[in-house]
KEDO-993104 format. One record per residue: x, z, y of N, C-alpha, C in turn; residue in one letter. Coordinates in Angstrom, 2 decimals, m for minus. Example, Ala and Ser with C-alpha at 12.3 -4.5 7.8 and 13.67 -1.06 7.14 Angstrom:
BEGIN
- n_u, n_w, n_v, ca_u, ca_w, ca_v, c_u, c_w, c_v, resn
- 13.19, 7.80, m5.69, 12.30, 7.80, m4.50, 13.20, 7.80, m3.30, A
- 12.85, 7.08, m2.25, 13.67, 7.14, m1.06, 12.90, 7.87, 0.03, S
This chain:
BEGIN
- n_u, n_w, n_v, ca_u, ca_w, ca_v, c_u, c_w, c_v, resn
- 61.62, m41.63, m5.94, 59.90, m41.79, m5.96, 59.58, m40.34, m7.29, X
- 58.34, m41.14, m7.51, 57.82, m40.31, m8.41, 56.34, m40.97, m9.00, X
- 56.09, m40.65, m10.84, 55.00, m41.11, m10.56, 54.67, m39.98, m11.63, X
- 53.20, m40.45, m11.54, 51.99, m39.22, m11.46, 51.39, m39.40, m12.43, X
- 51.00, m39.00, m13.34, 49.55, m38.96, m14.26, 49.12, m37.80, m14.76, X
- 47.79, m37.14, m14.37, 47.64, m36.08, m14.64, 48.33, m34.51, m14.81, X
- 48.48, m33.71, m15.53, 50.12, m32.74, m15.40, 51.77, m33.38, m15.78, X
- 51.42, m35.15, m15.29, 53.22, m34.77, m16.08, 54.07, m36.00, m14.69, X
- 54.31, m35.43, m14.13, 55.49, m36.23, m13.17, 57.21, m36.68, m13.39, X
- 57.13, m37.60, m13.20, 58.41, m38.00, m13.48, 59.35, m38.68, m12.28, X
- 60.62, m38.37, m12.20, 61.33, m38.78, m11.13, 61.26, m40.55, m11.65, X
- 62.05, m41.54, m11.39, 61.54, m42.70, m11.01, 61.81, m43.61, m10.22, X
- 62.92, m44.62, m10.24, 63.42, m46.06, m9.11, 62.47, m46.89, m8.99, X
- 62.84, m47.85, m8.69, 61.71, m48.88, m8.56, 62.03, m50.21, m9.50, X
- 62.97, m50.29, m10.17, 63.12, m50.53, m12.09, 61.85, m50.21, m12.73, X
- 61.55, m48.98, m12.25, 60.39, m48.75, m13.37, 58.83, m48.20, m12.91, X
- 58.98, m48.55, m12.02, 57.63, m48.91, m11.41, 56.20, m49.50, m12.05, X
- 56.53, m51.06, m12.46, 55.56, m51.60, m12.42, 54.78, m50.85, m14.72, X
- 56.13, m50.67, m15.08, 56.06, m49.71, m15.77, 55.27, m48.73, m16.34, X
- 55.28, m47.77, m15.15, 54.41, m46.29, m15.10, 53.20, m47.24, m14.35, X
- 53.21, m47.72, m13.40, 51.91, m48.33, m12.70, 50.71, m48.95, m14.00, X
- 51.31, m49.67, m14.86, 50.82, m50.33, m16.24, 50.37, m49.12, m17.08, X
- 51.37, m48.50, m17.49, 50.67, m47.38, m17.96, 49.70, m45.78, m17.12, X
- 49.62, m46.50, m16.08, 48.07, m45.69, m15.24, 49.17, m44.19, m14.38, X
- 49.74, m44.71, m14.25, 50.55, m43.69, m13.13, 50.92, m44.09, m11.84, X
- 50.16, m43.23, m11.17, 50.03, m43.60, m9.27, 52.15, m43.18, m9.23, X
- 51.95, m43.94, m8.39, 53.42, m43.87, m7.22, 53.56, m43.34, m6.18, X
- 54.39, m41.94, m5.96, 54.50, m41.77, m4.98, 55.77, m41.86, m4.23, X
- 56.08, m41.72, m2.76, 56.98, m41.89, m2.07, 57.28, m39.99, m2.03, X
- 58.78, m40.17, m2.02, 59.48, m38.86, m1.72, 58.53, m37.98, m0.99, X
- 57.53, m37.83, m0.41, 56.79, m37.26, 0.28, 55.77, m36.94, 0.39, X
- 55.15, m37.66, m1.08, 54.45, m37.40, m1.45, 52.84, m38.01, m1.71, X
- 53.14, m39.64, m0.11, 52.61, m40.02, m0.32, 52.07, m41.22, m0.83, X
- 50.74, m42.11, m1.40, 50.47, m43.04, m2.94, 51.62, m44.45, m2.30, X
- 52.24, m44.80, m3.06, 52.84, m45.99, m2.69, 52.17, m46.95, m4.02, X
- 51.81, m47.01, m4.72, 50.52, m48.21, m5.54, 50.15, m46.69, m6.43, X
- 48.99, m47.61, m7.12, 48.02, m46.86, m7.71, 48.14, m47.13, m9.05, X
- 47.79, m46.40, m10.03, 47.89, m46.94, m11.66, 46.28, m47.86, m12.09, X
- 47.07, m48.28, m12.30, 46.31, m49.49, m13.55, 45.08, m48.53, m14.64, X
- 43.89, m49.15, m14.80, 43.04, m48.60, m15.95, 42.26, m47.35, m15.39, X
- 41.88, m46.61, m14.39, 41.25, m45.89, m14.03, 40.05, m45.66, m13.97, X
- 39.40, m44.44, m13.83, 38.29, m44.43, m14.33, 37.22, m44.01, m13.02, X
- 37.92, m43.20, m12.21, 37.20, m42.88, m11.35, 37.58, m43.75, m9.98, X
- 36.62, m44.20, m9.40, 36.75, m45.19, m8.60, 37.75, m44.70, m7.88, X
- 38.44, m45.74, m6.69, 39.62, m45.16, m5.86, 39.00, m44.08, m4.51, X
- 38.13, m44.72, m3.76, 37.12, m44.10, m3.07, 36.72, m42.47, m3.14, X
- 36.77, m42.49, m4.42, 35.76, m41.77, m4.49, 37.08, m39.98, m5.04, X
- 37.97, m40.70, m5.34, 39.49, m39.95, m5.32, 39.75, m39.14, m4.30, X
- 40.25, m40.76, m3.25, 40.50, m40.54, m2.18, 39.50, m39.88, m1.08, X
- 38.25, m39.54, m1.43, 37.97, m38.57, m0.87, 37.88, m37.37, m0.85, X
- 37.86, m37.05, m2.13, 38.34, m35.61, m3.38, 39.79, m35.11, m2.41, X
- 40.31, m35.67, m2.83, 41.95, m35.94, m2.20, 41.31, m35.58, m0.56, X
- 41.01, m35.68, 0.20, 41.43, m35.41, 1.94, 40.39, m34.47, 2.62, X
- 39.53, m33.59, 1.01, 38.15, m32.42, 0.84, 39.25, m31.50, 0.03, X
- 40.19, m31.88, m0.53, 41.52, m30.53, m1.15, 42.46, m30.53, m0.35, X
- 42.40, m31.24, 0.76, 43.83, m31.19, 2.08, 43.43, m30.16, 2.61, X
- 41.60, m31.25, 2.85, 40.80, m30.10, 4.53, 40.69, m28.73, 4.24, X
- 40.56, m28.23, 3.32, 39.78, m27.21, 2.23, 41.60, m26.33, 2.33, X
- 42.82, m26.55, 1.73, 43.56, m26.07, 1.88, 44.56, m25.94, 3.35, X
- 43.89, m26.54, 3.90, 44.36, m26.79, 6.03, 43.14, m25.48, 6.25, X
- 42.96, m25.54, 5.54, 41.76, m23.71, 6.13, 40.47, m24.62, 7.05, X
- 40.25, m25.73, 7.02, 38.87, m26.20, 7.92, 37.92, m26.35, 7.08, X
- 37.67, m25.98, 5.83, 36.16, m25.52, 6.11, 35.86, m23.92, 5.77, X
- 36.19, m23.65, 6.51, 35.92, m22.25, 6.88, 35.03, m22.07, 7.93, X
- 34.77, m23.42, 8.40, 34.25, m23.26, 9.93, 32.78, m23.15, 9.12, X
- 32.18, m24.10, 8.29, 31.13, m23.61, 8.08, 30.52, m22.48, 6.99, X
- 31.62, m21.09, 6.26, 32.12, m20.34, 6.42, 31.53, m19.15, 7.01, X
- 32.30, m19.70, 8.53, 32.42, m18.71, 9.24, 30.98, m18.18, 9.73, X
- 30.39, m20.36, 10.07, 29.09, m20.40, 10.76, 27.73, m19.37, 9.97, X
- 28.40, m19.59, 8.47, 26.95, m18.72, 7.31, 27.02, m17.17, 7.36, X
- 28.18, m16.53, 7.96, 28.31, m14.97, 8.15, 28.21, m14.69, 9.67, X
- 28.35, m15.57, 11.12, 26.79, m15.63, 11.82, 25.60, m15.48, 11.41, X
- 25.74, m16.77, 10.86, 24.15, m16.58, 10.32, 23.19, m15.04, 10.23, X
- 24.30, m14.58, 9.12, 23.91, m13.55, 8.64, 23.84, m12.49, 9.37, X
- 25.16, m12.15, 10.25, 24.72, m11.47, 11.29, 23.93, m11.03, 12.51, X
- 23.58, m12.38, 13.03, 22.34, m12.52, 13.77, 21.36, m12.38, 13.51, X
- 20.97, m12.54, 11.96, 19.95, m12.54, 11.45, 19.65, m10.91, 11.11, X
- 21.07, m10.01, 10.74, 20.79, m8.63, 10.69, 20.30, m7.74, 12.14, X
- 20.70, m8.26, 13.57, 21.26, m7.45, 14.64, 19.11, m7.89, 14.78, X
- 19.09, m8.81, 14.35, 17.11, m9.04, 15.71, 16.72, m8.59, 14.57, X
- 17.01, m8.64, 13.41, 16.24, m7.52, 12.41, 16.08, m5.69, 12.58, X
- 17.22, m5.06, 12.89, 17.56, m4.55, 14.22, 17.24, m4.09, 14.98, X
- 16.72, m5.06, 15.59, 17.27, m4.88, 17.45, 17.87, m4.58, 17.98, X
- 18.81, m5.90, 18.17, 20.30, m4.74, 18.33, 20.20, m6.28, 19.37, X
- 20.86, m6.05, 20.15, 20.93, m7.08, 21.78, 22.34, m7.36, 21.59, X
- 22.37, m8.61, 21.38, 24.07, m9.27, 21.32, 24.23, m10.17, 22.19, X
- 23.73, m10.25, 23.43, 24.33, m11.00, 24.48, 23.52, m12.11, 23.92, X
- 25.75, m12.86, 24.77, 26.16, m13.54, 24.31, 27.09, m14.49, 23.05, X
- 26.63, m13.19, 22.21, 28.07, m12.80, 21.40, 28.26, m14.12, 20.16, X
- 28.83, m15.34, 19.62, 28.83, m15.82, 19.39, 29.79, m15.73, 17.74, X
- 31.45, m15.05, 17.93, 31.96, m14.92, 17.05, 31.70, m13.90, 16.49, X
- 32.12, m13.64, 15.44, 31.75, m12.65, 14.40, 32.64, m11.01, 14.71, X
- 33.78, m11.38, 15.38, 34.51, m9.89, 15.76, 33.43, m9.46, 16.49, X
- 33.32, m10.25, 17.94, 32.18, m9.77, 18.91, 30.65, m9.05, 18.62, X
- 30.64, m9.86, 17.49, 28.48, m9.73, 17.19, 28.81, m8.36, 16.01, X
- 29.76, m8.16, 15.57, 30.35, m6.56, 14.29, 30.21, m5.27, 15.70, X
- 31.15, m5.92, 17.07, 31.27, m4.94, 17.51, 29.56, m4.57, 18.17, X
- 29.00, m5.34, 18.34, 27.95, m4.68, 19.04, 26.79, m4.24, 18.28, X
- 26.95, m4.55, 16.56, 26.28, m4.35, 15.93, 27.08, m2.58, 15.77, X
- 27.82, m2.12, 15.52, 28.82, m1.01, 15.23, 28.36, 0.43, 16.08, X
- 28.51, m0.89, 18.13, 28.06, 0.26, 19.18, 26.35, 0.65, 19.25, X
- 25.73, m0.30, 18.20, 24.04, 0.17, 18.01, 23.66, 1.13, 18.21, X
- 22.81, 2.09, 18.77, 22.91, 3.46, 18.24, 21.09, 3.68, 19.06, X
- 20.61, 2.93, 18.23, 18.96, 3.02, 18.37, 18.63, 4.49, 18.32, X
- 17.29, 4.79, 19.58, 16.47, 6.26, 19.88, 16.24, 6.90, 18.68, X
- 16.37, 8.00, 18.01, 15.87, 8.63, 17.23, 14.29, 8.37, 17.16, X
- 13.44, 8.65, 16.18, 12.35, 8.55, 16.80, 11.73, 10.19, 17.00, X
- 10.32, 10.02, 17.64, 10.14, 11.45, 18.70, 9.53, 12.33, 17.75, X
- 9.87, 13.09, 17.36, 9.51, 14.31, 16.33, 7.73, 14.73, 17.04, X
- 6.54, 14.06, 16.12, 5.11, 14.56, 16.12, 4.62, 13.50, 16.94, X
- 4.89, 12.06, 17.14, 4.68, 11.04, 17.18, 3.95, 10.51, 16.29, X
C-alpha cells in the first residue's frame, strides 16, 4: 500500500497507516483505491472526489462528446451560411464530406 500527499508517495505497511494518515497522507491500496483519507485536509472531500472523477472521465475520453458537439455545431452553421444541404448527416466526417462535395453554381455573367 502507499501513503500519498502532494508529490510524495511512499510504500508503507499496515503498522505505518496511522502515522502517515495523521500527517495528512491518503492511504492507497496496491490498485490505487483510497483506503483511508489523510487528516487535516483543506479541500472538502466531496469536492476532491468530484474532481478525481472528472479527471478520470477526461483521461478516458468521455469529455470528447462535448467537444465533438461543438465541432458539429460549427460545421452546421458553416453549411447553413453557405446553403449546403447536409441531409440527415450528424457525424463530423459525414458533414465534412458534404461540405467538400458542395459545388455551388457559379454566378452567371451579366446578371
